Backbone as CSV, one residue per row, in Angstrom:
resi,resn,N_x,N_y,N_z,CA_x,CA_y,CA_z,C_x,C_y,C_z
1,MET,69.720,371.041,204.828,70.637,371.318,205.929,71.379,370.031,206.308
2,HIS,72.689,370.126,206.418,73.512,368.972,206.767,73.690,368.888,208.271
3,ASP,73.623,367.678,208.780,73.834,367.417,210.197,75.339,367.307,210.441
4,PRO,75.937,368.225,211.233,77.382,368.174,211.468,77.838,366.851,212.082
5,ALA,77.031,366.272,212.959,77.400,364.998,213.579,77.456,363.892,212.527
6,ALA,76.508,363.894,211.596,76.498,362.892,210.529,77.719,363.063,209.627
7,LEU,78.099,364.302,209.339,79.290,364.560,208.526,80.542,364.093,209.253
8,ASP,80.621,364.349,210.565,81.756,363.881,211.368,81.882,362.367,211.290
9,ILE,80.770,361.666,211.450,80.785,360.205,211.413,81.187,359.725,210.025
10,ALA,80.671,360.363,208.980,81.007,359.952,207.611,82.508,360.107,207.357
11,GLN,83.092,361.248,207.725,84.522,361.463,207.529,85.341,360.499,208.377
12,THR,84.890,360.253,209.576,85.588,359.332,210.468,85.577,357.925,209.888
13,ARG,84.444,357.503,209.336,84.353,356.165,208.727,85.301,356.041,207.529
14,VAL,85.390,357.074,206.715,86.317,357.057,205.574,87.749,356.899,206.073
15,ALA,88.110,357.648,207.102,89.468,357.577,207.652,89.759,356.191,208.218
16,VAL,88.810,355.620,208.957,89.004,354.281,209.533,89.182,353.259,208.421
17,GLU,88.335,353.311,207.416,88.424,352.335,206.325,89.784,352.417,205.632
18,ARG,90.274,353.619,205.387,91.589,353.772,204.752,92.694,353.189,205.621
19,LEU,92.634,353.447,206.910,93.661,352.923,207.810,93.630,351.399,207.878
20,LEU,92.437,350.828,207.963,92.337,349.370,208.024,92.806,348.733,206.715
21,GLU,92.502,349.366,205.596,93.000,348.853,204.319,94.520,348.958,204.257
22,ASP,95.088,350.043,204.781,96.550,350.194,204.837,97.193,349.068,205.643
23,LEU,96.489,348.576,206.661,97.024,347.501,207.506,96.880,346.132,206.838
24,ASP,96.243,346.095,205.673,96.155,344.884,204.852,95.459,343.728,205.566
25,LEU,94.391,344.060,206.306,93.620,343.000,206.946,92.913,342.177,205.877
26,ARG,92.920,340.868,206.042,92.338,339.975,205.030,90.834,340.215,204.888
27,ALA,90.116,340.258,205.992,88.671,340.470,205.977,88.291,341.182,207.267
28,PHE,87.439,342.200,207.146,87.029,342.942,208.339,85.724,343.679,208.091
29,VAL,85.038,343.962,209.174,83.923,344.897,209.225,84.154,345.751,210.464
30,PHE,83.626,346.960,210.455,83.855,347.837,211.590,82.683,348.771,211.816
31,THR,82.614,349.276,213.041,81.679,350.338,213.396,82.443,351.389,214.185
32,VAL,82.010,352.620,214.046,82.542,353.728,214.836,81.339,354.412,215.461
33,GLU,81.372,354.527,216.782,80.218,355.083,217.480,80.637,356.111,218.514
34,PRO,79.912,357.227,218.573,80.122,358.151,219.683,79.567,357.525,220.958
35,LYS,80.330,357.564,222.024,79.917,357.061,223.331,79.976,358.217,224.319
36,GLU,79.466,358.006,225.524,79.472,359.062,226.538,80.877,359.540,226.868
37,ASP,81.839,358.612,226.890,83.205,358.966,227.295,84.155,359.066,226.103
38,GLY,83.630,359.277,224.891,84.455,359.385,223.695,83.950,358.444,222.618
39,TRP,84.673,358.351,221.530,84.261,357.506,220.418,84.921,356.149,220.529
40,GLN,84.242,355.129,219.987,84.758,353.773,220.046,84.729,353.143,218.657
41,LEU,85.838,352.499,218.307,85.946,351.721,217.077,85.889,350.250,217.450
42,SER,85.012,349.507,216.785,84.958,348.054,216.942,85.262,347.442,215.586
43,VAL,86.292,346.589,215.564,86.705,345.921,214.334,86.501,344.433,214.517
44,GLU,85.759,343.831,213.618,85.622,342.380,213.592,86.465,341.917,212.418
45,CYS,87.430,341.032,212.699,88.365,340.621,211.656,88.569,339.119,211.653
46,ALA,88.956,338.614,210.471,89.286,337.196,210.340,90.508,336.908,211.189
47,SER,90.436,335.778,211.918,91.522,335.455,212.837,91.585,333.949,213.055
48,GLY,92.608,333.318,212.519,92.823,331.895,212.782,91.653,331.001,212.449
49,GLY,91.028,331.205,211.317,89.902,330.376,210.911,88.569,330.822,211.484
50,GLY,88.564,331.846,212.304,87.333,332.385,212.876,87.344,333.900,212.781
51,TRP,86.641,334.509,213.695,86.568,335.968,213.739,86.795,336.420,215.171
52,GLN,87.380,337.591,215.321,87.509,338.198,216.640,87.069,339.650,216.538
53,THR,86.640,340.194,217.660,86.235,341.595,217.718,87.182,342.335,218.645
54,ILE,87.680,343.461,218.161,88.598,344.298,218.928,87.986,345.687,219.002
55,SER,87.903,346.218,220.210,87.365,347.567,220.401,88.455,348.463,220.954
56,LEU,88.497,349.692,220.455,89.459,350.644,220.969,88.895,352.052,220.891
57,PRO,89.304,352.894,221.832,88.856,354.277,221.789,89.542,355.000,220.639
58,VAL,88.830,355.935,220.020,89.402,356.722,218.937,89.045,358.190,219.125
59,ASP,89.898,359.032,218.623,89.678,360.477,218.616,89.206,360.843,217.211
60,PRO,87.947,361.253,217.049,87.442,361.529,215.708,88.224,362.633,214.991
61,GLN,88.695,363.618,215.735,89.466,364.682,215.089,90.796,364.145,214.560
62,GLU,91.446,363.282,215.340,92.696,362.673,214.893,92.452,361.830,213.633
63,LEU,91.353,361.100,213.612,91.022,360.305,212.426,90.802,361.199,211.213
64,ARG,90.036,362.270,211.382,89.799,363.181,210.253,91.112,363.824,209.807
65,ASP,91.974,364.171,210.755,93.280,364.743,210.410,94.105,363.765,209.583
66,SER,93.949,362.461,209.861,94.739,361.455,209.147,94.406,361.408,207.654
67,LEU,93.264,361.946,207.268,92.908,361.982,205.850,93.840,362.894,205.064
68,HIS,94.431,363.896,205.760,95.246,364.897,205.070,96.651,365.040,205.631
69,ASP,96.942,364.360,206.733,98.246,364.493,207.383,98.912,363.127,207.485
70,SER,99.981,362.923,206.716,100.627,361.607,206.669,101.242,361.219,208.005
71,GLY,101.729,362.171,208.788,102.294,361.856,210.099,101.251,361.298,211.050
72,THR,100.098,361.909,211.075,98.998,361.431,211.916,98.555,360.044,211.452
73,ARG,98.459,359.886,210.152,98.049,358.590,209.601,99.040,357.494,209.987
74,GLU,100.333,357.777,209.900,101.356,356.789,210.245,101.303,356.441,211.729
75,ARG,101.106,357.428,212.600,100.999,357.161,214.044,99.811,356.251,214.339
76,LEU,98.683,356.519,213.710,97.506,355.673,213.918,97.743,354.256,213.391
77,ARG,98.366,354.138,212.228,98.659,352.797,211.688,99.523,352.005,212.650
78,GLU,100.563,352.638,213.198,101.446,351.949,214.145,100.682,351.509,215.384
79,ARG,99.871,352.398,215.942,99.098,352.088,217.142,98.104,350.961,216.880
80,TRP,97.400,351.043,215.770,96.383,350.046,215.453,97.000,348.717,215.064
81,SER,98.146,348.733,214.415,98.793,347.496,213.999,99.044,346.597,215.200
82,GLU,99.481,347.190,216.297,99.726,346.424,217.526,98.416,345.858,218.069
83,ARG,97.392,346.680,218.122,96.099,346.239,218.670,95.438,345.167,217.803
84,LEU,95.690,345.217,216.484,95.036,344.307,215.546,95.970,343.181,215.092
85,ARG,96.994,342.901,215.880,98.005,341.912,215.489,97.432,340.506,215.309
86,GLY,96.316,340.185,215.950,95.726,338.861,215.821,94.898,338.682,214.566
87,CYS,94.676,339.756,213.829,93.887,339.677,212.599,94.740,339.108,211.467
88,GLU,94.118,338.282,210.631,94.831,337.735,209.476,95.093,338.850,208.475
89,ARG,96.272,338.775,207.884,96.673,339.776,206.874,96.632,339.131,205.503
90,GLY,96.341,339.933,204.500,96.304,339.442,203.126,97.463,340.032,202.349
91,GLY,97.318,340.102,201.045,98.315,340.749,200.210,99.544,339.887,199.975
92,LEU,100.655,340.575,199.681,101.875,339.903,199.259,102.871,339.676,200.374
93,ALA,102.507,340.045,201.599,103.453,339.871,202.700,103.767,338.391,202.880
94,SER,105.032,338.100,203.189,105.422,336.702,203.388,105.843,336.429,204.806
C-alpha cells in the first residue's frame, strides 16, 4: 500500500529539483516540508563564496502541476528567480 502523503512529497521534490535546475543555480540543496500553515521550501545555495538559506511557502499542487503544465512552470520560475537572486548561477550565462 502506497502512502499518498509520501507520493505527494516525492512528486513535489521532483518538481522543485527541476525548477531549481532550470534556474541554473551553481550549487544547492533543498528540503520541502509540510507545515501547519502550508508547505515550505528551504533552499541552501552558494552565494558570494559562502552559502545562504532561503525559505518560501509553496503550494504542492502547483508544484505537481508544473511537471506537466509549462505555464505553471514558467510562473514558478519567474517567482523563484526573484527570491533566489542572491544565489550564484552556473552555466553559460555571461
